[in-house]
SEMI-630915 format. One record per residue (C-alpha): residue number from 1; x negated, z, y. Coordinates in pm, 1 decimal, always signed. Example, Ala and Ser with C-alpha at 12.3 -4.5 7.8 and 13.67 -1.06 7.14 Angstrom:
nr 1 X -1230.0 Z +780.0 Y -450.0 .
nr 2 X -1367.0 Z +714.0 Y -106.0 .
# end
This chain:
nr 1 X -1121.1 Z -1375.1 Y +546.8 .
nr 2 X -1042.8 Z -1477.3 Y +214.8 .
nr 3 X -708.7 Z -1388.8 Y +18.1 .
nr 4 X -768.4 Z -1404.1 Y -363.1 .
nr 5 X -460.9 Z -1348.3 Y -619.0 .
nr 6 X -602.5 Z -1280.6 Y -986.1 .
nr 7 X -413.4 Z -1256.3 Y -1331.6 .
nr 8 X -553.2 Z -1053.6 Y -1610.5 .
nr 9 X -427.4 Z -962.4 Y -1956.8 .
nr 10 X -314.7 Z -608.8 Y -1910.1 .
nr 11 X -500.9 Z -516.3 Y -2253.5 .
nr 12 X -831.3 Z -629.5 Y -2122.4 .
nr 13 X -807.8 Z -395.5 Y -1853.2 .
nr 14 X -712.9 Z -102.8 Y -2092.5 .
nr 15 X -978.4 Z -155.3 Y -2316.6 .
nr 16 X -1232.4 Z -138.5 Y -1990.7 .
nr 17 X -1043.3 Z +197.8 Y -1915.1 .
nr 18 X -910.7 Z +58.3 Y -1578.6 .
nr 19 X -530.6 Z +97.0 Y -1718.6 .
nr 20 X -470.2 Z +424.9 Y -1938.0 .
nr 21 X -420.8 Z +316.8 Y -2311.2 .
nr 22 X -72.6 Z +333.3 Y -2395.6 .
nr 23 X +63.3 Z +385.6 Y -2117.8 .
nr 24 X +333.3 Z +92.1 Y -2070.0 .
nr 25 X +456.0 Z +296.0 Y -2405.3 .
nr 26 X +679.2 Z +478.1 Y -2151.9 .
nr 27 X +662.7 Z +247.2 Y -1825.4 .
nr 28 X +798.4 Z -88.2 Y -1774.1 .
nr 29 X +581.6 Z -177.5 Y -1421.8 .
nr 30 X +347.3 Z -33.2 Y -1154.1 .
nr 31 X +352.2 Z -180.4 Y -823.6 .
nr 32 X +64.8 Z -88.7 Y -581.1 .
nr 33 X +255.6 Z -35.2 Y -200.3 .
nr 34 X -59.7 Z +69.4 Y -19.0 .
nr 35 X -412.2 Z +171.6 Y -91.7 .
nr 36 X -450.7 Z +470.6 Y +190.1 .
nr 37 X -840.2 Z +499.8 Y +82.0 .
nr 38 X -1066.2 Z +317.8 Y -145.8 .
nr 39 X -1404.1 Z +506.3 Y -222.0 .
nr 40 X -1660.5 Z +402.7 Y -517.8 .
nr 41 X -1562.9 Z +750.4 Y -701.3 .
nr 42 X -1194.8 Z +769.3 Y -659.1 .
nr 43 X -895.1 Z +615.4 Y -441.8 .
nr 44 X -589.2 Z +743.8 Y -287.1 .
nr 45 X -262.1 Z +502.7 Y -341.4 .
nr 46 X +122.3 Z +441.5 Y -287.7 .
nr 47 X +252.8 Z +349.4 Y -642.5 .
nr 48 X +575.9 Z +251.0 Y -748.6 .
nr 49 X +633.1 Z +310.7 Y -1108.4 .
nr 50 X +938.3 Z +253.8 Y -1345.6 .
nr 51 X +1018.0 Z +403.1 Y -1664.9 .
nr 52 X +1136.8 Z +240.2 Y -1961.5 .
nr 53 X +1396.3 Z +548.7 Y -2039.3 .
nr 54 X +1619.0 Z +777.2 Y -1805.8 .
nr 55 X +1402.4 Z +934.6 Y -1500.2 .
nr 56 X +1272.2 Z +1271.6 Y -1568.9 .
nr 57 X +1387.8 Z +1518.1 Y -1246.9 .
nr 58 X +1117.6 Z +1594.5 Y -1003.2 .
nr 59 X +1098.9 Z +1975.1 Y -1138.9 .
nr 60 X +1006.9 Z +1827.1 Y -1491.9 .
nr 61 X +733.4 Z +1643.4 Y -1345.5 .
nr 62 X +588.0 Z +1894.5 Y -1164.1 .
nr 63 X +605.1 Z +2128.8 Y -1474.3 .
nr 64 X +426.5 Z +1902.7 Y -1675.8 .
nr 65 X +186.0 Z +1781.3 Y -1340.9 .
nr 66 X -158.0 Z +1926.0 Y -1547.9 .
nr 67 X -71.2 Z +1726.8 Y -1854.2 .
nr 68 X -5.3 Z +1424.5 Y -1636.5 .
nr 69 X -351.3 Z +1443.3 Y -1440.5 .
nr 70 X -551.0 Z +1519.9 Y -1728.1 .
nr 71 X -382.3 Z +1208.7 Y -1908.0 .
nr 72 X -423.2 Z +951.7 Y -1633.2 .
nr 73 X -731.0 Z +1073.4 Y -1478.3 .
nr 74 X -573.3 Z +1224.5 Y -1179.8 .
nr 75 X -682.9 Z +1443.3 Y -933.7 .
nr 76 X -371.9 Z +1525.9 Y -766.3 .
nr 77 X -17.4 Z +1359.6 Y -732.5 .
nr 78 X +279.9 Z +1382.3 Y -530.2 .
nr 79 X +654.6 Z +1277.3 Y -539.8 .
nr 80 X +726.0 Z +1115.5 Y -278.4 .
nr 81 X +1068.2 Z +929.6 Y -393.7 .
nr 82 X +1295.7 Z +939.5 Y -700.0 .
nr 83 X +1523.6 Z +665.4 Y -780.4 .
nr 84 X +1705.7 Z +761.9 Y -1095.7 .
nr 85 X +1952.3 Z +415.8 Y -1036.5 .
nr 86 X +1629.6 Z +209.2 Y -1089.9 .
nr 87 X +1434.0 Z +474.2 Y -1309.4 .
nr 88 X +1116.8 Z +431.1 Y -1056.8 .
nr 89 X +895.6 Z +694.7 Y -893.0 .
nr 90 X +696.2 Z +629.5 Y -566.8 .
nr 91 X +413.6 Z +861.4 Y -612.2 .
nr 92 X +124.7 Z +946.6 Y -370.7 .
nr 93 X -163.5 Z +922.2 Y -626.1 .
nr 94 X -554.6 Z +1045.1 Y -608.1 .
nr 95 X -718.9 Z +921.5 Y -883.1 .
nr 96 X -1106.8 Z +873.6 Y -1030.1 .
nr 97 X -1207.3 Z +544.2 Y -1080.6 .
nr 98 X -1334.6 Z +409.6 Y -1407.5 .
nr 99 X -1691.4 Z +315.6 Y -1424.0 .
nr 100 X -1620.4 Z -74.2 Y -1460.9 .
nr 101 X -1416.1 Z -15.0 Y -1125.4 .
nr 102 X -1680.2 Z +180.5 Y -942.8 .
nr 103 X -1912.9 Z -82.4 Y -1022.2 .
nr 104 X -1726.8 Z -376.5 Y -839.4 .
nr 105 X -1654.8 Z -137.4 Y -540.7 .
nr 106 X -1991.3 Z -101.7 Y -509.9 .
nr 107 X -2072.4 Z -462.3 Y -529.3 .
nr 108 X -1820.1 Z -520.6 Y -268.3 .
nr 109 X -1978.1 Z -289.4 Y -38.3 .
nr 110 X -1645.9 Z -173.4 Y +126.3 .
nr 111 X -1554.6 Z -530.0 Y +259.6 .
nr 112 X -1255.0 Z -598.4 Y +8.7 .
nr 113 X -945.0 Z -436.2 Y -30.3 .
nr 114 X -624.5 Z -467.6 Y -255.9 .
nr 115 X -317.4 Z -600.1 Y -95.6 .
nr 116 X +30.0 Z -737.2 Y -202.6 .
nr 117 X +113.6 Z -872.8 Y -421.2 .
nr 118 X -27.1 Z -637.6 Y -702.7 .
nr 119 X +155.6 Z -547.0 Y -1003.3 .
nr 120 X +68.9 Z -437.5 Y -1320.5 .
nr 121 X +327.6 Z -458.4 Y -1633.9 .
nr 122 X +255.6 Z -445.1 Y -2047.5 .
nr 123 X +171.5 Z -779.1 Y -2043.6 .
nr 124 X -32.9 Z -887.9 Y -1724.6 .
nr 125 X -185.3 Z -749.7 Y -1424.3 .
nr 126 X -132.0 Z -977.4 Y -1084.1 .
nr 127 X -380.2 Z -851.7 Y -856.0 .
nr 128 X -454.7 Z -954.1 Y -490.0 .
nr 129 X -743.2 Z -899.3 Y -288.5 .
nr 130 X -853.4 Z -955.0 Y +90.4 .
nr 131 X -1181.8 Z -955.1 Y +231.8 .
nr 132 X -1475.2 Z -1117.9 Y +334.2 .
nr 133 X -1524.9 Z -1438.5 Y +131.5 .
nr 134 X -1902.0 Z -1358.8 Y +19.4 .
nr 135 X -1805.2 Z -999.5 Y -157.9 .
nr 136 X -1514.3 Z -1141.0 Y -301.0 .
nr 137 X -1733.2 Z -1418.9 Y -488.1 .
nr 138 X -1989.4 Z -1158.4 Y -592.0 .
nr 139 X -1716.4 Z -962.5 Y -760.3 .
nr 140 X -1580.5 Z -1272.2 Y -942.8 .
nr 141 X -1926.5 Z -1345.5 Y -1030.9 .
nr 142 X -1967.8 Z -1030.5 Y -1185.5 .
nr 143 X -1624.4 Z -1049.0 Y -1370.3 .
nr 144 X -1724.4 Z -1393.4 Y -1539.4 .
nr 145 X -2086.9 Z -1242.9 Y -1603.0 .
nr 146 X -1906.7 Z -955.3 Y -1793.5 .
nr 147 X -1721.3 Z -1190.1 Y -2009.0 .
nr 148 X -1356.2 Z -1008.9 Y -1841.7 .
nr 149 X -1100.2 Z -1326.8 Y -1881.5 .
nr 150 X -884.1 Z -1367.9 Y -1555.2 .
nr 151 X -767.1 Z -1669.5 Y -1403.8 .
nr 152 X -741.5 Z -1752.9 Y -993.3 .
nr 153 X -352.0 Z -1798.6 Y -921.3 .
nr 154 X -418.7 Z -1840.8 Y -548.3 .
nr 155 X -717.5 Z -1835.1 Y -313.4 .
nr 156 X -706.3 Z -1898.9 Y +44.9 .
nr 157 X -947.5 Z -1873.1 Y +355.5 .
nr 158 X -645.8 Z -1913.7 Y +606.0 .
nr 159 X -604.8 Z -1593.6 Y +809.5 .
nr 160 X -254.7 Z -1414.9 Y +766.8 .
nr 161 X -66.9 Z -1511.6 Y +1101.2 .
nr 162 X -21.3 Z -1202.1 Y +1308.3 .
nr 163 X +294.5 Z -1164.8 Y +1494.3 .
nr 164 X +314.0 Z -1281.1 Y +1871.0 .
nr 165 X +383.9 Z -884.5 Y +1935.2 .
nr 166 X +39.7 Z -775.9 Y +1763.1 .
nr 167 X -108.7 Z -789.7 Y +2094.5 .
nr 168 X +91.3 Z -511.2 Y +2186.4 .
nr 169 X +61.7 Z -301.0 Y +1858.7 .
nr 170 X -258.7 Z -115.0 Y +1774.2 .
nr 171 X -419.2 Z -156.8 Y +1428.2 .
nr 172 X -325.0 Z +234.9 Y +1407.1 .
nr 173 X +54.4 Z +166.3 Y +1477.7 .
nr 174 X +53.4 Z -148.9 Y +1251.3 .
nr 175 X -56.5 Z +97.3 Y +967.3 .
nr 176 X +188.8 Z +360.7 Y +1030.5 .
nr 177 X +473.0 Z +96.3 Y +1056.5 .
nr 178 X +378.3 Z -69.6 Y +710.0 .
nr 179 X +330.7 Z +264.2 Y +567.5 .
nr 180 X +705.0 Z +375.5 Y +730.9 .
nr 181 X +855.1 Z +36.2 Y +604.4 .
nr 182 X +707.9 Z +83.7 Y +220.5 .
nr 183 X +815.9 Z +444.2 Y +204.9 .
nr 184 X +1203.7 Z +352.0 Y +338.7 .
nr 185 X +1197.8 Z +515.1 Y +629.3 .
nr 186 X +1389.1 Z +176.6 Y +827.0 .
nr 187 X +1605.3 Z +181.2 Y +487.0 .
nr 188 X +1982.9 Z +254.5 Y +535.0 .
nr 189 X +2050.5 Z +509.0 Y +417.6 .
nr 190 X +1688.8 Z +650.9 Y +512.7 .
nr 191 X +1469.2 Z +711.5 Y +218.6 .
nr 192 X +1216.8 Z +965.4 Y +341.9 .
nr 193 X +1237.2 Z +1147.9 Y +657.4 .
nr 194 X +1015.6 Z +1173.1 Y +986.9 .
nr 195 X +878.8 Z +1521.4 Y +823.7 .
nr 196 X +788.9 Z +1394.1 Y +500.6 .
nr 197 X +624.6 Z +1067.9 Y +646.9 .
nr 198 X +429.4 Z +1289.5 Y +893.2 .
nr 199 X +281.3 Z +1484.2 Y +586.7 .
nr 200 X +162.9 Z +1147.0 Y +447.5 .
nr 201 X +14.5 Z +1002.1 Y +781.1 .
nr 202 X -157.7 Z +1333.0 Y +830.1 .
nr 203 X -21.7 Z +1379.2 Y +1206.4 .
nr 204 X +253.8 Z +1621.3 Y +1349.3 .
nr 205 X +640.0 Z +1496.3 Y +1316.2 .
nr 206 X +626.1 Z +1459.1 Y +1714.0 .
nr 207 X +312.9 Z +1289.0 Y +1741.9 .
nr 208 X +394.4 Z +1051.7 Y +1473.5 .
nr 209 X +771.1 Z +999.2 Y +1601.5 .
nr 210 X +611.0 Z +909.7 Y +1969.0 .
nr 211 X +356.4 Z +640.8 Y +1803.7 .
nr 212 X +664.1 Z +467.0 Y +1588.7 .
nr 213 X +893.4 Z +435.3 Y +1893.3 .
nr 214 X +612.2 Z +291.2 Y +2131.1 .
nr 215 X +559.1 Z +46.5 Y +1841.7 .
nr 216 X +882.8 Z -40.7 Y +1783.8 .
nr 217 X +965.8 Z -73.3 Y +2156.2 .
nr 218 X +682.0 Z -332.3 Y +2211.0 .
nr 219 X +815.2 Z -507.9 Y +1903.7 .
nr 220 X +1179.3 Z -511.7 Y +2072.2 .
nr 221 X +1055.1 Z -599.2 Y +2398.4 .
nr 222 X +883.0 Z -929.7 Y +2260.7 .
nr 223 X +1145.3 Z -1023.4 Y +2058.2 .
nr 224 X +1401.6 Z -980.6 Y +2346.1 .
nr 225 X +1163.8 Z -1186.3 Y +2540.7 .
nr 226 X +1085.0 Z -1459.2 Y +2312.8 .
nr 227 X +1462.1 Z -1515.6 Y +2178.8 .
nr 228 X +1662.2 Z -1461.5 Y +2468.5 .
nr 229 X +1426.4 Z -1474.8 Y +2790.0 .
nr 230 X +1473.1 Z -1159.2 Y +2890.7 .
nr 231 X +1204.6 Z -1073.1 Y +3131.7 .
nr 232 X +1069.8 Z -723.7 Y +2966.3 .
nr 233 X +927.5 Z -458.7 Y +3205.8 .
nr 234 X +608.2 Z -285.2 Y +3173.0 .
nr 235 X +685.4 Z -11.8 Y +2955.2 .
nr 236 X +452.8 Z +228.9 Y +3185.8 .
nr 237 X +666.8 Z +159.8 Y +3448.7 .
nr 238 X +972.4 Z +263.3 Y +3341.6 .
nr 239 X +974.0 Z +511.9 Y +3658.6 .
nr 240 X +918.6 Z +258.4 Y +3892.2 .
nr 241 X +1177.9 Z +254.9 Y +4163.0 .
nr 242 X +1413.5 Z -30.6 Y +4130.5 .
nr 243 X +1349.5 Z -358.4 Y +4282.8 .
nr 244 X +1361.3 Z -341.2 Y +4687.9 .
nr 245 X +1294.8 Z +16.7 Y +4717.7 .
nr 246 X +965.3 Z +141.8 Y +4771.6 .
# end
């Protein structure tokens, strides 16, 4: 797998329609927290957006939802979190892809995906992608052919090291843990409830809570075993009789 981080000029991407013209008149920065779904015609993403001025209330934002959707090409958006102190929103956004982005996604064949870091401000875009080397190179060649200026900040073929505990955490559990972390479920104080988090994962609160506890249990068990030499029993045998019995 290849991970590549690129730098673009914001104005160049605005010209192509990838970034709405005039967006940064009212906003300072956009950070992509997670891409939940990426199709040729649309994308579903969690975004952190920082305003230049005071943060409007959630009610005001919802009253203007029709205008906002039309202005930024959104199919829908939902306020996940409001952070008045830092003038930030965390939004769940479903957005139509501009033509240029749709072409690149088609060229990649679904074998690359955005990853951190991915930040946009009024001057520059730092965009990272992870995927198979061949489709990534095809995308870079198309960008050069189309005359879009960019700079490669980093490119590495080394896979991201997975923690030892990942052997016990399923890909589905890992995805839920990442989303819970990004949205502040593990913050102190907690910034999102289990009920709200369950809505964003498409699962019931009891099912999500059980999945998180299982994943957390595996991580804690591996940590204790590694750091303190603790012998960790199999979680499936928690109801087994004590040693020496049965």
